[in-house]
N, CA, C and O atoms as CSV, one atom per row, in Angstrom:
chain,resi,resn,atom,element,x,y,z
A,1,UNK,N,N,0.831,-1.230,0.178
A,1,UNK,CA,C,0.035,0.049,0.208
A,1,UNK,C,C,0.943,1.225,-0.096
A,1,UNK,O,O,0.769,2.063,-0.981
A,2,UNK,N,N,1.947,1.158,0.783
A,2,UNK,CA,C,2.843,2.576,0.969
A,2,UNK,C,C,3.545,2.693,-0.335
A,2,UNK,O,O,3.909,3.791,-0.758
A,3,UNK,N,N,3.764,1.465,-1.049
A,3,UNK,CA,C,4.819,1.510,-2.434
A,3,UNK,C,C,3.706,2.311,-3.329
A,3,UNK,O,O,3.993,3.386,-3.856
A,4,UNK,N,N,2.434,1.718,-3.461
A,4,UNK,CA,C,1.552,2.179,-4.474
A,4,UNK,C,C,1.282,3.878,-4.238
A,4,UNK,O,O,1.074,4.686,-5.143
A,5,UNK,N,N,1.346,4.175,-2.777
A,5,UNK,CA,C,1.015,5.562,-2.542
A,5,UNK,C,C,2.194,6.591,-2.746
A,5,UNK,O,O,2.107,7.803,-2.944
A,6,UNK,N,N,3.342,5.781,-2.645
A,6,UNK,CA,C,4.392,6.626,-3.079
A,6,UNK,C,C,4.648,6.804,-4.719
A,6,UNK,O,O,5.219,7.748,-5.264
A,7,UNK,N,N,4.147,5.795,-5.257
A,7,UNK,CA,C,4.269,6.194,-6.756
A,7,UNK,C,C,3.433,6.657,-7.320
A,7,UNK,O,O,3.770,7.043,-8.439
A,8,UNK,N,N,1.939,6.894,-6.935
A,8,UNK,CA,C,1.001,7.777,-7.156
A,8,UNK,C,C,1.403,9.198,-6.982
A,8,UNK,O,O,1.171,10.097,-7.790
A,9,UNK,N,N,2.022,9.312,-5.858
A,9,UNK,CA,C,2.394,10.881,-5.197
A,9,UNK,C,C,3.674,11.406,-6.403
A,9,UNK,O,O,3.770,12.534,-6.887
A,10,UNK,N,N,4.369,10.478,-6.619
A,10,UNK,CA,C,5.798,10.594,-7.737
A,10,UNK,C,C,5.173,10.855,-8.814
A,10,UNK,O,O,5.777,11.758,-9.394
A,11,UNK,N,N,4.012,10.432,-9.542
A,11,UNK,CA,C,3.356,10.276,-10.580
A,11,UNK,C,C,2.837,11.908,-10.775
A,11,UNK,O,O,3.096,12.636,-11.734
A,12,UNK,N,N,2.029,12.243,-9.570
A,12,UNK,CA,C,1.516,13.378,-9.508
A,12,UNK,C,C,2.424,14.532,-9.338
A,12,UNK,O,O,1.946,15.606,-9.705
A,13,UNK,N,N,3.613,14.554,-8.868
A,13,UNK,CA,C,4.426,15.369,-8.698
A,13,UNK,C,C,5.233,15.710,-10.072
A,13,UNK,O,O,5.432,16.877,-10.413
A,14,UNK,N,N,5.614,14.759,-10.718
A,14,UNK,CA,C,5.952,14.662,-12.176
A,14,UNK,C,C,4.935,15.305,-13.139
A,14,UNK,O,O,5.249,16.096,-14.028
A,15,UNK,N,N,3.767,14.912,-12.889
A,15,UNK,CA,C,2.758,15.427,-13.754
A,15,UNK,C,C,2.311,16.889,-13.547
A,15,UNK,O,O,1.793,17.528,-14.463
A,16,UNK,N,N,2.524,17.398,-12.325
A,16,UNK,CA,C,2.500,18.871,-12.103
A,16,UNK,C,C,3.469,19.643,-12.585
A,16,UNK,O,O,3.216,20.691,-13.179
A,17,UNK,N,N,4.714,19.191,-12.373
A,17,UNK,CA,C,5.991,19.776,-13.051
A,17,UNK,C,C,6.072,19.879,-14.503
A,17,UNK,O,O,6.646,20.831,-15.031
A,18,UNK,N,N,5.477,18.866,-15.229
A,18,UNK,CA,C,5.687,18.953,-16.566
A,18,UNK,C,C,4.731,19.829,-17.140
A,18,UNK,O,O,4.995,20.392,-18.202
A,19,UNK,N,N,3.393,20.050,-16.423
A,19,UNK,CA,C,2.404,21.077,-16.638
A,19,UNK,C,C,2.941,22.448,-16.476
A,19,UNK,O,O,2.582,23.383,-17.192
A,20,UNK,N,N,3.756,22.544,-15.578
A,20,UNK,CA,C,4.023,24.138,-15.054
A,20,UNK,C,C,5.307,24.257,-16.151
A,20,UNK,O,O,5.435,25.365,-16.672
A,21,UNK,N,N,6.070,23.419,-16.460
A,21,UNK,CA,C,7.033,23.704,-17.395
A,21,UNK,C,C,6.340,24.232,-18.826
A,21,UNK,O,O,6.821,25.197,-19.418
A,22,UNK,N,N,5.305,23.597,-19.269
A,22,UNK,CA,C,4.526,23.907,-20.386
A,22,UNK,C,C,3.996,25.265,-20.432
A,22,UNK,O,O,4.007,26.058,-21.373
A,23,UNK,N,N,3.428,25.425,-18.994
A,23,UNK,CA,C,2.629,26.527,-19.055
A,23,UNK,C,C,3.788,27.867,-19.102
A,23,UNK,O,O,3.485,28.950,-19.604
A,24,UNK,N,N,5.093,27.593,-18.515
A,24,UNK,CA,C,5.750,28.494,-18.361
A,24,UNK,C,C,6.492,28.953,-19.672
A,24,UNK,O,O,6.808,30.124,-19.883
A,25,UNK,N,N,6.751,27.833,-20.590
A,25,UNK,CA,C,7.195,27.723,-21.939
A,25,UNK,C,C,6.206,28.679,-22.659
A,25,UNK,O,O,6.619,29.624,-23.331
A,26,UNK,N,N,4.986,28.424,-22.511
A,26,UNK,CA,C,3.851,29.079,-23.395
A,26,UNK,C,C,3.668,30.564,-22.903
A,26,UNK,O,O,3.312,31.409,-23.725
A,27,UNK,N,N,3.897,30.912,-21.591
A,27,UNK,CA,C,3.782,32.133,-21.428
A,27,UNK,C,C,5.190,33.318,-21.920
A,27,UNK,O,O,5.126,34.516,-22.195
A,28,UNK,N,N,6.299,32.447,-21.878
A,28,UNK,CA,C,7.308,33.106,-22.490
A,28,UNK,C,C,7.281,33.324,-23.942
A,28,UNK,O,O,7.831,34.302,-24.448
A,29,UNK,N,N,6.628,32.400,-24.650
A,29,UNK,CA,C,6.583,32.613,-26.008
A,29,UNK,C,C,5.607,33.638,-26.298
A,29,UNK,O,O,5.952,34.503,-27.103
A,30,UNK,N,N,4.322,33.707,-25.733
A,30,UNK,CA,C,3.483,35.075,-25.743
A,30,UNK,C,C,4.051,35.908,-25.494
A,30,UNK,O,O,3.864,36.872,-26.237
A,31,UNK,N,N,5.020,36.092,-24.410
A,31,UNK,CA,C,5.741,37.543,-23.864
A,31,UNK,C,C,6.358,37.612,-25.082
A,31,UNK,O,O,6.183,38.716,-25.597
A,32,UNK,N,N,7.067,36.800,-25.796
A,32,UNK,CA,C,8.186,37.157,-26.839
A,32,UNK,C,C,7.505,37.694,-28.210
A,32,UNK,O,O,8.082,38.388,-29.048
A,33,UNK,N,N,6.238,37.263,-28.270
A,33,UNK,CA,C,5.418,37.440,-29.561
A,33,UNK,C,C,4.941,38.897,-29.414
A,33,UNK,O,O,4.846,39.715,-30.328
A,34,UNK,N,N,4.611,39.114,-27.909
A,34,UNK,CA,C,4.198,40.618,-27.726
A,34,UNK,C,C,5.452,41.626,-27.935
A,34,UNK,O,O,5.305,42.721,-28.477
A,35,UNK,N,N,6.609,41.187,-27.489
A,35,UNK,CA,C,7.658,41.856,-27.555
A,35,UNK,C,C,7.989,42.227,-29.279
A,35,UNK,O,O,8.347,43.350,-29.633
A,36,UNK,N,N,7.805,41.133,-30.187
A,36,UNK,CA,C,8.075,41.144,-31.396
A,36,UNK,C,C,7.154,42.442,-32.045
A,36,UNK,O,O,7.541,43.412,-32.696
A,37,UNK,N,N,5.965,42.110,-31.660
A,37,UNK,CA,C,4.823,43.354,-32.281
A,37,UNK,C,C,5.190,44.606,-31.574
A,37,UNK,O,O,5.173,45.640,-32.242
A,38,UNK,N,N,5.546,44.670,-30.217
A,38,UNK,CA,C,5.664,46.100,-29.913
A,38,UNK,C,C,6.905,46.845,-30.423
A,38,UNK,O,O,6.891,48.075,-30.472
A,39,UNK,N,N,8.099,46.057,-30.846
A,39,UNK,CA,C,9.162,46.663,-31.561
A,39,UNK,C,C,8.721,46.877,-32.954
A,39,UNK,O,O,9.105,47.999,-33.282
A,40,UNK,N,N,8.122,46.333,-33.866
A,40,UNK,CA,C,7.649,46.551,-34.992
A,40,UNK,C,C,6.596,47.831,-34.932
A,40,UNK,O,O,6.873,48.764,-35.686
A,41,UNK,N,N,5.726,47.927,-34.325
A,41,UNK,CA,C,4.785,48.809,-33.959
A,41,UNK,C,C,5.286,50.240,-33.704
A,41,UNK,O,O,4.802,51.309,-34.074
A,42,UNK,N,N,6.609,49.925,-32.826
A,42,UNK,CA,C,7.030,51.314,-32.190
A,42,UNK,C,C,7.791,51.951,-33.147
A,42,UNK,O,O,7.885,53.176,-33.083
A,43,UNK,N,N,8.375,51.316,-34.061
A,43,UNK,CA,C,9.361,51.680,-35.185
A,43,UNK,C,C,8.701,52.944,-35.945
A,43,UNK,O,O,9.271,54.031,-36.037
A,44,UNK,N,N,7.437,52.662,-36.474
A,44,UNK,CA,C,6.584,53.572,-37.083
A,44,UNK,C,C,6.177,54.829,-36.227
A,44,UNK,O,O,5.855,55.908,-36.724
A,45,UNK,N,N,6.226,54.576,-34.964
A,45,UNK,CA,C,6.074,55.763,-34.185
A,45,UNK,C,C,7.408,56.842,-34.001
A,45,UNK,O,O,7.354,58.053,-33.790
A,46,UNK,N,N,8.476,56.071,-34.139
A,46,UNK,CA,C,9.638,56.427,-34.161
A,46,UNK,C,C,9.995,57.578,-35.429
A,46,UNK,O,O,10.398,58.740,-35.389
A,47,UNK,N,N,9.654,56.695,-36.503
A,47,UNK,CA,C,9.700,57.283,-37.858
A,47,UNK,C,C,8.642,58.530,-37.912
A,47,UNK,O,O,8.994,59.641,-38.307
A,48,UNK,N,N,7.532,58.287,-37.549
A,48,UNK,CA,C,6.579,59.179,-37.324
A,48,UNK,C,C,7.276,60.481,-36.450
A,48,UNK,O,O,6.837,61.584,-36.776
A,49,UNK,N,N,7.997,60.469,-35.705
A,49,UNK,CA,C,8.433,61.659,-34.814
A,49,UNK,C,C,9.715,62.258,-35.652
A,49,UNK,O,O,9.738,63.458,-35.925
A,50,UNK,N,N,10.779,61.382,-36.049
A,50,UNK,CA,C,11.760,62.187,-36.850
A,50,UNK,C,C,11.967,61.788,-38.607
A,50,UNK,O,O,12.854,62.254,-39.322
A,51,UNK,N,N,11.061,60.963,-38.970
A,51,UNK,CA,C,11.072,61.123,-40.268
A,51,UNK,C,C,12.533,60.233,-40.845
A,51,UNK,O,O,12.962,59.191,-40.349
A,52,UNK,N,N,12.975,60.803,-41.737
A,52,UNK,CA,C,13.961,59.853,-42.241
A,52,UNK,C,C,15.592,60.193,-41.663
A,52,UNK,O,O,16.589,59.640,-42.127
A,53,UNK,N,N,15.614,61.253,-40.521
A,53,UNK,CA,C,16.574,61.679,-39.914
A,53,UNK,C,C,16.776,61.284,-38.448
A,53,UNK,O,O,16.727,62.183,-37.609
A,54,UNK,N,N,16.998,60.026,-38.066
A,54,UNK,CA,C,17.150,59.811,-36.715
A,54,UNK,C,C,18.628,60.310,-35.880
A,54,UNK,O,O,19.790,59.914,-35.973
A,55,UNK,N,N,17.996,61.325,-35.071
A,55,UNK,CA,C,19.295,62.084,-34.160
A,55,UNK,C,C,20.457,61.191,-34.025
A,55,UNK,O,O,20.222,59.984,-34.078
A,56,UNK,N,N,21.646,61.573,-33.862
A,56,UNK,CA,C,22.806,60.875,-33.478
A,56,UNK,C,C,22.809,60.488,-32.157
A,56,UNK,O,O,23.389,59.429,-31.916
A,57,UNK,N,N,22.344,61.036,-31.316
A,57,UNK,CA,C,22.119,61.142,-29.787
A,57,UNK,C,C,20.778,59.955,-29.548
A,57,UNK,O,O,20.483,59.622,-28.400
A,58,UNK,N,N,20.249,59.549,-30.404
A,58,UNK,CA,C,18.766,58.813,-30.281
A,58,UNK,C,C,19.266,57.429,-29.476
A,58,UNK,O,O,20.177,56.723,-29.907
A,59,UNK,N,N,18.702,57.216,-28.526
A,59,UNK,CA,C,19.150,56.133,-27.458
A,59,UNK,C,C,17.854,55.315,-26.997
A,59,UNK,O,O,16.756,55.506,-27.520
A,60,UNK,N,N,18.087,54.331,-25.911
A,60,UNK,CA,C,16.974,53.619,-25.577
A,60,UNK,C,C,15.907,54.471,-24.705
A,60,UNK,O,O,14.695,54.254,-24.697
A,61,UNK,N,N,16.578,55.481,-23.973
A,61,UNK,CA,C,15.694,56.329,-23.139
A,61,UNK,C,C,14.791,57.250,-24.089
A,61,UNK,O,O,13.623,57.364,-23.717
A,62,UNK,N,N,15.089,57.799,-25.043
A,62,UNK,CA,C,14.556,58.331,-25.914
A,62,UNK,C,C,13.492,57.717,-26.811
A,62,UNK,O,O,12.405,58.200,-27.128
A,63,UNK,N,N,14.011,56.600,-27.139
A,63,UNK,CA,C,12.900,55.581,-27.855
A,63,UNK,C,C,11.664,55.430,-26.909
A,63,UNK,O,O,10.523,55.681,-27.298
A,64,UNK,N,N,11.974,54.983,-25.577
A,64,UNK,CA,C,10.832,54.532,-24.694
A,64,UNK,C,C,9.955,55.904,-24.662
A,64,UNK,O,O,8.759,55.940,-24.951
A,65,UNK,N,N,10.744,57.039,-24.262
A,65,UNK,CA,C,9.897,57.999,-24.263
A,65,UNK,C,C,9.124,58.560,-25.595
A,65,UNK,O,O,8.063,59.167,-25.452
A,66,UNK,N,N,9.550,58.393,-26.579
A,66,UNK,CA,C,8.699,58.607,-27.728
A,66,UNK,C,C,7.624,57.662,-27.770
A,66,UNK,O,O,6.532,58.133,-28.085
A,67,UNK,N,N,7.689,56.282,-27.494
A,67,UNK,CA,C,6.662,55.328,-27.988
A,67,UNK,C,C,5.724,55.371,-26.558
A,67,UNK,O,O,4.581,54.918,-26.630
A,68,UNK,N,N,6.129,55.822,-25.490
A,68,UNK,CA,C,5.283,55.692,-24.373
A,68,UNK,C,C,3.672,55.753,-24.463
A,68,UNK,O,O,2.833,54.912,-24.141
A,69,UNK,N,N,3.570,56.728,-24.878
A,69,UNK,CA,C,2.213,57.518,-25.238
A,69,UNK,C,C,1.316,57.043,-26.549
A,69,UNK,O,O,0.147,57.271,-26.858
A,70,UNK,N,N,2.238,56.382,-27.103
A,70,UNK,CA,C,1.656,56.334,-28.850
A,70,UNK,C,C,1.586,54.671,-29.273
A,70,UNK,O,O,1.453,54.250,-30.422
A,71,UNK,N,N,1.710,53.842,-28.032
A,71,UNK,CA,C,1.622,52.464,-28.587
A,71,UNK,C,C,0.724,51.909,-27.286
A,71,UNK,O,O,0.741,52.502,-26.208
A,72,UNK,N,N,-0.043,50.725,-27.516
A,72,UNK,CA,C,-0.880,50.288,-26.440
A,72,UNK,C,C,-0.033,49.781,-25.207
A,72,UNK,O,O,1.088,49.292,-25.351
A,73,UNK,N,N,-0.659,49.936,-23.976
A,73,UNK,CA,C,-0.187,49.626,-22.720
A,73,UNK,C,C,0.809,48.381,-22.626
A,73,UNK,O,O,1.900,48.426,-22.059
A,74,UNK,N,N,0.239,47.197,-23.306
A,74,UNK,CA,C,0.817,45.920,-23.211
A,74,UNK,C,C,2.110,45.990,-23.992
A,74,UNK,O,O,3.143,45.436,-23.616
A,75,UNK,N,N,1.994,46.713,-25.120
A,75,UNK,CA,C,3.384,46.580,-25.939
A,75,UNK,C,C,4.700,47.322,-24.991
A,75,UNK,O,O,5.853,46.912,-24.857
A,76,UNK,N,N,4.045,48.555,-24.409
A,76,UNK,CA,C,4.941,49.368,-23.708
A,76,UNK,C,C,5.524,48.609,-22.360
A,76,UNK,O,O,6.704,48.691,-22.020
A,77,UNK,N,N,4.599,47.920,-21.704
A,77,UNK,CA,C,5.189,46.872,-20.698
A,77,UNK,C,C,6.073,45.836,-21.416
A,77,UNK,O,O,7.142,45.525,-20.891
A,78,UNK,N,N,5.752,45.362,-22.410
A,78,UNK,CA,C,6.708,44.294,-23.234
A,78,UNK,C,C,7.994,44.834,-23.112
A,78,UNK,O,O,8.896,44.261,-22.501
A,79,UNK,N,N,8.125,46.063,-23.746
A,79,UNK,CA,C,9.459,46.780,-23.806
A,79,UNK,C,C,10.328,47.019,-22.751
A,79,UNK,O,O,11.532,46.764,-22.721
A,80,UNK,N,N,9.451,47.666,-21.648
A,80,UNK,CA,C,10.300,47.727,-20.658
A,80,UNK,C,C,10.675,46.721,-19.876
A,80,UNK,O,O,11.564,46.912,-19.046
A,81,UNK,N,N,10.067,45.490,-20.007
A,81,UNK,CA,C,10.230,44.112,-19.289
A,81,UNK,C,C,11.656,43.532,-19.771
A,81,UNK,O,O,12.141,42.497,-19.315
A,82,UNK,N,N,12.292,44.382,-20.806
A,82,UNK,CA,C,13.771,43.749,-21.193
A,82,UNK,C,C,14.443,44.942,-21.308
A,82,UNK,O,O,13.920,46.055,-21.270
A,83,UNK,N,N,15.846,44.644,-21.479
A,83,UNK,CA,C,16.734,45.727,-21.608
A,83,UNK,C,C,16.903,46.059,-23.084
A,83,UNK,O,O,17.225,45.185,-23.888
A,84,UNK,N,N,16.654,47.502,-23.491
A,84,UNK,CA,C,16.552,47.894,-24.774
A,84,UNK,C,C,17.966,48.624,-25.075
A,84,UNK,O,O,18.431,49.376,-24.217
A,85,UNK,N,N,18.578,48.425,-26.168
A,85,UNK,CA,C,19.654,49.107,-26.735
A,85,UNK,C,C,19.260,49.685,-28.072
A,85,UNK,O,O,18.825,48.930,-28.942
A,86,UNK,N,N,19.381,50.922,-28.277
A,86,UNK,CA,C,18.900,51.138,-29.369
A,86,UNK,C,C,20.268,52.482,-30.070
A,86,UNK,O,O,20.622,53.510,-29.493
A,87,UNK,N,N,20.736,51.977,-31.382
A,87,UNK,CA,C,21.934,52.510,-32.166
A,87,UNK,C,C,21.173,53.287,-33.216
A,87,UNK,O,O,20.391,52.742,-33.996
A,88,UNK,N,N,21.441,54.625,-33.203
A,88,UNK,CA,C,20.935,55.216,-34.538
A,88,UNK,C,C,21.999,55.050,-35.720
A,88,UNK,O,O,23.226,55.081,-35.619
A,89,UNK,N,N,21.379,54.903,-36.634
A,89,UNK,CA,C,22.181,54.739,-38.200
A,89,UNK,C,C,21.744,55.637,-39.395
A,89,UNK,O,O,21.586,55.302,-40.569
A,90,UNK,N,N,21.586,56.877,-38.804
A,90,UNK,CA,C,21.108,57.808,-39.935
A,90,UNK,C,C,19.586,58.199,-40.192
A,90,UNK,O,O,18.967,59.115,-39.650
A,91,UNK,N,N,19.107,57.258,-41.178
A,91,UNK,CA,C,17.712,57.277,-41.411
A,91,UNK,C,C,17.061,56.320,-40.744
A,91,UNK,O,O,15.882,56.299,-41.098
A,92,UNK,N,N,17.337,55.443,-39.856
A,92,UNK,CA,C,16.914,54.193,-39.302
A,92,UNK,C,C,17.730,53.949,-37.955
A,92,UNK,O,O,18.682,54.695,-37.725
A,93,UNK,N,N,17.428,53.025,-37.132
A,93,UNK,CA,C,18.235,52.607,-36.141
A,93,UNK,C,C,18.136,50.997,-35.791
A,93,UNK,O,O,17.275,50.292,-36.317
A,94,UNK,N,N,18.968,50.559,-34.984
A,94,UNK,CA,C,19.088,49.201,-34.611
A,94,UNK,C,C,18.599,49.175,-33.413
A,94,UNK,O,O,18.994,49.981,-32.571
A,95,UNK,N,N,17.471,48.057,-33.084
A,95,UNK,CA,C,17.063,48.007,-31.649
A,95,UNK,C,C,17.696,46.547,-31.168
A,95,UNK,O,O,17.578,45.621,-31.970
A,96,UNK,N,N,18.289,46.320,-30.042
A,96,UNK,CA,C,18.444,45.109,-29.626
A,96,UNK,C,C,17.777,44.921,-28.057
A,96,UNK,O,O,17.800,45.716,-27.118
A,97,UNK,N,N,17.268,43.763,-28.132
A,97,UNK,CA,C,16.688,43.553,-26.745
A,97,UNK,C,C,17.343,42.183,-26.075
A,97,UNK,O,O,17.638,41.120,-26.620
A,98,UNK,N,N,17.445,42.541,-24.889
A,98,UNK,CA,C,18.138,41.538,-24.046
A,98,UNK,C,C,17.161,41.040,-22.964
A,98,UNK,O,O,16.208,41.693,-22.538
A,99,UNK,N,N,17.488,39.907,-22.607
A,99,UNK,CA,C,16.772,39.128,-21.476
A,99,UNK,C,C,18.120,38.912,-20.562
A,99,UNK,O,O,18.929,38.029,-20.843
A,100,UNK,N,N,18.267,39.682,-19.586
A,100,UNK,CA,C,19.581,39.566,-18.534
A,100,UNK,C,C,20.562,40.301,-19.502
A,100,UNK,O,O,20.493,41.456,-19.923
A,101,UNK,N,N,21.608,39.213,-19.775
A,101,UNK,CA,C,22.700,39.780,-20.725
A,101,UNK,C,C,22.690,38.796,-22.157
A,101,UNK,O,O,23.612,38.523,-22.924
A,102,UNK,N,N,21.430,38.445,-22.165
A,102,UNK,CA,C,21.703,37.378,-23.419
A,102,UNK,C,C,20.803,38.240,-24.476
A,102,UNK,O,O,19.778,38.820,-24.117
A,103,UNK,N,N,21.386,38.270,-26.075
A,103,UNK,CA,C,20.314,38.956,-26.792
A,103,UNK,C,C,19.417,38.156,-27.193
A,103,UNK,O,O,19.780,37.015,-27.478
A,104,UNK,N,N,18.338,38.432,-27.298
A,104,UNK,CA,C,16.914,37.553,-27.789
A,104,UNK,C,C,16.555,38.274,-29.004
A,104,UNK,O,O,16.068,37.464,-29.793
A,105,UNK,N,N,16.588,39.459,-29.495
A,105,UNK,CA,C,16.039,40.010,-30.581
A,105,UNK,C,C,16.652,41.125,-30.956
A,105,UNK,O,O,17.061,41.851,-30.050
A,106,UNK,N,N,16.849,41.502,-32.234
A,106,UNK,CA,C,17.432,42.571,-32.953
A,106,UNK,C,C,16.447,43.039,-34.233
A,106,UNK,O,O,15.667,42.256,-34.775
A,107,UNK,N,N,16.580,44.170,-34.550
A,107,UNK,CA,C,15.802,44.630,-35.403
A,107,UNK,C,C,16.062,46.105,-35.940
A,107,UNK,O,O,16.069,47.121,-35.246
A,108,UNK,N,N,16.284,46.020,-37.369
A,108,UNK,CA,C,16.715,47.451,-38.155
A,108,UNK,C,C,15.329,47.845,-38.193
A,108,UNK,O,O,14.419,47.037,-38.377
A,109,UNK,N,N,15.148,49.212,-38.002
A,109,UNK,CA,C,13.752,49.983,-37.985
A,109,UNK,C,C,13.114,50.054,-39.330
A,109,UNK,O,O,11.893,50.188,-39.397
A,110,UNK,N,N,13.893,49.969,-40.479
A,110,UNK,CA,C,13.536,50.184,-41.877
A,110,UNK,C,C,12.491,48.906,-42.282
A,110,UNK,O,O,11.551,49.071,-43.059
A,111,UNK,N,N,12.779,47.706,-41.684
A,111,UNK,CA,C,11.950,46.689,-42.146
A,111,UNK,C,C,10.742,46.369,-41.554
A,111,UNK,O,O,10.527,46.615,-40.367
A,112,UNK,N,N,9.826,45.768,-42.383
A,112,UNK,CA,C,8.525,45.839,-41.727
A,112,UNK,C,C,8.264,44.670,-40.502
A,112,UNK,O,O,7.290,44.776,-39.756
A,113,UNK,N,N,9.203,43.590,-40.383
A,113,UNK,CA,C,9.218,42.687,-39.441
A,113,UNK,C,C,10.619,42.835,-38.758
A,113,UNK,O,O,11.587,43.472,-39.175
A,114,UNK,N,N,10.484,41.991,-37.444
A,114,UNK,CA,C,11.815,41.586,-36.704
A,114,UNK,C,C,12.773,41.044,-37.577
A,114,UNK,O,O,12.519,39.961,-38.103
A,115,UNK,N,N,13.764,41.579,-37.803
A,115,UNK,CA,C,14.765,40.820,-38.615
A,115,UNK,C,C,15.674,39.751,-37.933
A,115,UNK,O,O,16.365,38.929,-38.535
A,116,UNK,N,N,15.577,39.876,-36.753
A,116,UNK,CA,C,16.172,38.644,-35.845
A,116,UNK,C,C,15.750,38.202,-34.780
A,116,UNK,O,O,16.253,38.655,-33.752
A,117,UNK,N,N,14.815,37.298,-34.695
A,117,UNK,CA,C,14.110,36.582,-33.605
A,117,UNK,C,C,15.077,35.486,-32.923
A,117,UNK,O,O,14.715,34.310,-32.926
A,118,UNK,N,N,16.106,35.799,-32.434
A,118,UNK,CA,C,17.267,35.206,-31.940
A,118,UNK,C,C,16.844,34.209,-31.104
A,118,UNK,O,O,17.402,33.112,-31.114
A,119,UNK,N,N,15.754,34.507,-30.247
A,119,UNK,CA,C,15.223,33.477,-29.103
A,119,UNK,C,C,14.560,32.505,-29.802
A,119,UNK,O,O,14.794,31.374,-29.376
A,120,UNK,N,N,13.851,32.562,-30.682
A,120,UNK,CA,C,13.012,31.541,-31.803
A,120,UNK,C,C,13.733,30.627,-32.512
A,120,UNK,O,O,13.347,29.476,-32.712
A,121,UNK,N,N,15.122,31.242,-33.037
A,121,UNK,CA,C,15.645,30.374,-34.008
A,121,UNK,C,C,17.254,30.623,-33.445
A,121,UNK,O,O,18.067,31.322,-34.050
A,122,UNK,N,N,17.491,30.015,-32.362
A,122,UNK,CA,C,18.739,30.018,-31.889
A,122,UNK,C,C,19.798,29.351,-32.823
A,122,UNK,O,O,19.430,28.501,-33.634
A,123,UNK,N,N,21.142,29.732,-32.718
A,123,UNK,CA,C,22.075,29.314,-33.814
A,123,UNK,C,C,22.053,29.867,-35.133
A,123,UNK,O,O,22.947,29.602,-35.937
A,124,UNK,N,N,20.967,30.714,-35.443
A,124,UNK,CA,C,20.803,30.964,-36.854
A,124,UNK,C,C,21.566,32.200,-37.042
A,124,UNK,O,O,21.921,32.417,-38.201
A,125,UNK,N,N,21.878,33.018,-36.186
A,125,UNK,CA,C,22.306,34.554,-36.451
A,125,UNK,C,C,23.737,34.722,-35.755
A,125,UNK,O,O,23.949,34.490,-34.565
A,126,UNK,N,N,24.625,35.135,-36.623
A,126,UNK,CA,C,25.916,35.514,-36.316
A,126,UNK,C,C,25.507,37.148,-35.414
A,126,UNK,O,O,25.113,38.216,-35.882
A,127,UNK,N,N,25.815,36.730,-33.939
A,127,UNK,CA,C,25.159,37.532,-32.966
A,127,UNK,C,C,26.712,38.908,-32.932
A,127,UNK,O,O,26.586,40.089,-32.609
A,128,UNK,N,N,27.848,38.303,-33.313
A,128,UNK,CA,C,28.950,39.154,-33.364
A,128,UNK,C,C,29.051,40.384,-34.532
A,128,UNK,O,O,29.466,41.527,-34.345
A,129,UNK,N,N,28.545,39.796,-35.791
A,129,UNK,CA,C,28.138,40.683,-36.687
A,129,UNK,C,C,26.770,40.768,-37.325
A,129,UNK,O,O,26.362,40.231,-38.355
A,130,UNK,N,N,26.112,41.629,-36.407
A,130,UNK,CA,C,24.781,41.914,-36.816
A,130,UNK,C,C,24.501,42.772,-38.134
A,130,UNK,O,O,23.415,42.771,-38.715
A,131,UNK,N,N,25.500,43.425,-38.486
A,131,UNK,CA,C,25.452,44.417,-39.578
A,131,UNK,C,C,25.426,43.477,-40.898
A,131,UNK,O,O,25.099,43.953,-41.986
A,132,UNK,N,N,25.769,42.188,-40.751
A,132,UNK,CA,C,25.282,41.378,-42.354
A,132,UNK,C,C,23.929,41.170,-42.372
A,132,UNK,O,O,23.477,40.546,-43.332
A,133,UNK,N,N,22.946,41.683,-41.241
A,133,UNK,CA,C,21.247,41.497,-41.683
A,133,UNK,C,C,20.818,42.809,-41.597
A,133,UNK,O,O,19.683,43.062,-41.192
A,134,UNK,N,N,21.748,43.843,-41.996
A,134,UNK,CA,C,21.249,45.266,-42.343
A,134,UNK,C,C,20.661,45.276,-43.541
A,134,UNK,O,O,21.465,45.577,-44.423
A,135,UNK,N,N,19.551,45.063,-43.936
A,135,UNK,CA,C,18.903,45.606,-45.421
A,135,UNK,C,C,18.577,46.995,-45.503
A,135,UNK,O,O,17.859,47.453,-46.392
A,136,UNK,N,N,19.139,47.733,-44.509
A,136,UNK,CA,C,18.582,49.129,-44.733
A,136,UNK,C,C,19.695,50.018,-45.326
A,136,UNK,O,O,19.377,51.141,-45.717
A,137,UNK,N,N,21.162,49.543,-45.438
A,137,UNK,CA,C,22.143,50.133,-45.756
A,137,UNK,C,C,21.958,50.605,-47.424
A,137,UNK,O,O,22.851,51.236,-47.990
């Protein structure tokens, strides 16, 4: 009886753990999709503000300041949940998003979709030479 009870308890713990992992993975995937949408939606707002001349001192703080009241709240929260790094490139900019210290996404603002969904396609991108993915040059 004790053996049967122990096996049942172990089975329930394993089942609960598996379900928790699936739920966490699904939530992370949804959060990442929201981040991708926020990044692409925000680029239109920045271009609307500056046109085709992104200031040389444009950075992540200015990016967040510009988009804060121009994008839906869930997009804004998706952006501020990650470390965002923005580098001006003249008529466009490069945005990089980090989860802690790991690059998870990059995007050149001139393209209609995210250029580097790094988290979804690990190993696909040369993270030391992002300029090779710059279709805006």
